[in-house]
N, C-alpha and C positions, 0 to 999 in steps of 0.2 A: 441626491432626493431634491426634489428643488425649492425648503426654505432652507438650506443651507448653500445653494446653490447664489439662487438671491441675494445670502445674508454678502458672500463673496462678494459679486460683483454691486454691489450700494458700502463696504465698507463699514470702516469699523463706527463712526458717528451715526452710525441704525444696528437696533436690536431685533433680531427675525427671530419669529413663532410660530411653531405647528402645533394649530392648535385642530386637526383634521380627524376626524373619524370613517377609517372603511366602512360602510355597510348603513352610515345614517343617510337620511333621506331632512330633505323639508318642509313635508307632508306629514300630520300627525298620524294621515294611515298606513303608514313605514314606521321605518324605529328616526324617529325624531331627532340631527345633535339639536333642538332645543331639551330637549331631555336631560336629554348626561350632564353630566359637571362642566367637560370641555367647553360647555357654551358661558354655561357663567367665568368659567373661569377666560377666556375670550376678554370679555366681555368689561371684565374687573382689572385686566390687565391697561385698560387706560390706552388704546391705542392712537396714533397718529394718523396710521393708514394700515387701512382693511381689503389683504384681497381675497376673494371672496369666490372661489369657484363646487360650487353643487351642483345636485339636479340629477346625477345620472341614474342614483336609485328611485326618483323617484320617477323615470322611464318604466317602469316593471310593470308591468297588467293589474293583476296585483292591487299596486300601491296606485298609480294614478288617479286623481281627481285633480282637475281641474279647478273647481272652488276651492278649496282643498287647500290644492297650490295654491293659489294667489293667496288666499290671507293669510298659511302659514310665512312666505316671501314677502309680505309684505311686515307683517312686524318685523323679522328678522330684519329687515333694511331702515325701519322706524329703530329699534331697538339699537342698532350700531350710529345712526346718522341722531340721533339724543344721547349720544353717550356727553359728558360733561369733558371731553379732549375735542370735539367733531368732526370723527376721521374724516378724510376722504373713500370711501369705501368705493373700489373696483369690481364691478362683478365681470368674472369674465367665466366665457362659457362654459360647459363640461366636455371632457376633453372626448372625442369620440364609441361609439363599440367596437370593439378591436374583434372582433365575428357575427357579421352582419347576417343575420335579421335580428336575430336575439345571442347571445352569450351560454354559456355559463350559470350564469346567475339571473335568472329569466329579465334582460335589462333589453330593450325593446332600440333600433338603432332609428324605426321611424317615431316612435314616441319621443325620441330626442330632441330629433328635425325639427317635427311639425309641431311639437306642441310644450316640449320644457322652453330649449330654447327660443322660441317667438315669443312664447310669452315671461320668462325675464326681460328680455329688453322693453316689451312692450311696459310690466310693471315699472320700471328702471327711470323707463322714460314720461310714464305717470310722476311718481314722484316727486321729480327734475323743477315741478312746478310751486311743489309748496317745501325746498329744500336748495339751498345755493351751488346750481349746476355743476361747479366747479371741484361739489362735493360727492356727487354721484358718477359713474360712468361704467359702463358696460363693456366689455373685447371680446 
């Protein structure tokens, strides 16, 4: 699992935690991860670095709403960037859909490539003007 691998690569000077929850969305039109205790736990952990990889489940036809996504993603980023620890936030593009054009869960590869990922990059870029660019990056 990624958190274990990352922890072993970083070494004992770092504590790596996994606050992911399968099936969650950014947008409130789905099962927003912000509605679960795990989001509040992540915020209260007071991280120095956050690796944020999400958006895959937002690429479902029944979930995708660009305005909703933009507002919720912006709010998530600002919540993280406003923590007292002022963490560095690395936004990682969601992984590709393995069975295009849609997989068994209704995730649409073209929606992911054409809407979700570009909007994430645009939103991160727009916040760099407000926050120190060293604290907000995309991969």
